[in-house]
C-alpha positions as CSV (number, residue, x, y, z in Angstrom):
1,X,124.0,100.1,132.6
2,X,122.8,103.6,131.3
3,X,121.6,103.9,127.7
4,X,124.8,104.3,125.6
5,X,123.1,105.4,122.6
6,X,123.7,108.6,121.2
7,X,122.5,110.5,118.4
8,X,118.9,111.6,117.8
9,X,116.1,110.5,120.2
10,X,114.2,107.6,118.6
11,X,110.8,108.6,116.9
12,X,107.7,107.7,118.5
13,X,105.3,105.0,116.7
14,X,103.1,108.2,115.2
15,X,105.9,109.9,113.9
16,X,107.3,106.6,112.3
17,X,103.7,106.1,110.9
18,X,103.3,109.6,109.8
19,X,106.8,109.2,107.6
20,X,106.0,105.8,106.6
21,X,102.4,107.2,105.1
22,X,104.4,110.0,103.2
23,X,106.7,107.8,101.9
24,X,104.0,105.7,100.5
25,X,102.7,108.9,98.7
26,X,106.0,109.8,97.4
27,X,106.7,106.5,95.9
28,X,103.2,106.5,94.3
29,X,103.9,110.0,92.6
30,X,107.1,108.4,91.3
31,X,105.4,105.4,89.9
32,X,102.9,107.4,88.2
33,X,105.8,109.7,86.9
34,X,107.3,106.8,85.3
35,X,104.1,105.7,83.9
36,X,103.3,108.7,82.1
37,X,106.6,109.2,80.8
38,X,106.6,105.4,79.5
39,X,103.0,106.3,77.9
40,X,104.5,109.3,76.2
41,X,106.9,107.2,74.3
42,X,104.2,104.5,73.1
43,X,102.5,104.7,70.0
44,X,99.0,104.1,71.0
45,X,97.6,103.6,68.0
46,X,99.1,100.2,67.8
47,X,97.0,97.2,68.7
48,X,99.1,94.2,68.3
49,X,99.5,91.3,71.6
50,X,103.1,92.8,72.4
51,X,101.7,96.5,72.6
52,X,98.8,95.5,74.7
53,X,100.8,93.3,77.2
54,X,103.0,96.5,77.6
55,X,99.8,98.5,78.3
56,X,98.5,95.9,80.8
57,X,102.1,95.9,82.6
58,X,101.6,99.7,83.0
59,X,98.1,99.5,84.1
60,X,99.5,97.0,86.8
61,X,102.1,99.5,88.0
62,X,99.6,102.0,87.9
63,X,97.5,100.0,90.3
64,X,100.5,99.5,92.7
65,X,100.8,103.3,93.0
66,X,96.7,103.0,93.8
67,X,97.5,100.6,96.4
68,X,100.4,102.8,98.1
69,X,98.0,105.8,98.5
70,X,95.2,103.4,99.9
71,X,97.8,102.4,102.4
72,X,98.9,105.7,103.2
73,X,95.3,106.9,104.2
74,X,94.9,103.4,106.0
75,X,92.0,102.2,103.5
76,X,92.9,98.5,103.8
77,X,89.8,97.4,101.4
78,X,91.1,100.2,98.4
79,X,94.8,98.6,99.2
80,X,93.5,95.2,98.7
81,X,91.3,96.2,95.8
82,X,94.0,97.6,94.3
83,X,96.6,94.7,94.6
84,X,93.9,92.3,93.3
85,X,93.7,94.6,90.3
86,X,97.6,94.8,90.0
87,X,97.6,91.1,90.4
88,X,95.2,91.0,87.4
89,X,96.9,93.2,85.1
90,X,100.4,91.4,85.8
91,X,99.0,87.9,84.9
92,X,97.6,89.7,81.5
93,X,101.1,91.2,81.1
94,X,102.5,88.0,81.4
95,X,100.5,86.4,78.4
């Protein structure tokens, strides 16, 4: 039976990978923008435990963006390092 599929041609693996990498970079930029916006709202002179946990959480989120960028450039070692760092900051933020 002939292919009944209509619509655009399926993308090649190379095109899908390119789009995935662009998506990772776009998501990393959105994450960084959100972190910057939250940092702008924080009183960075505070040093109490709750505030430190918020900073640790933001560091973890920032490291997630770093992991996405590393994956986009096919740097698995860099992505692994960023994800380990992200886990470290997440654990600190949990207290």
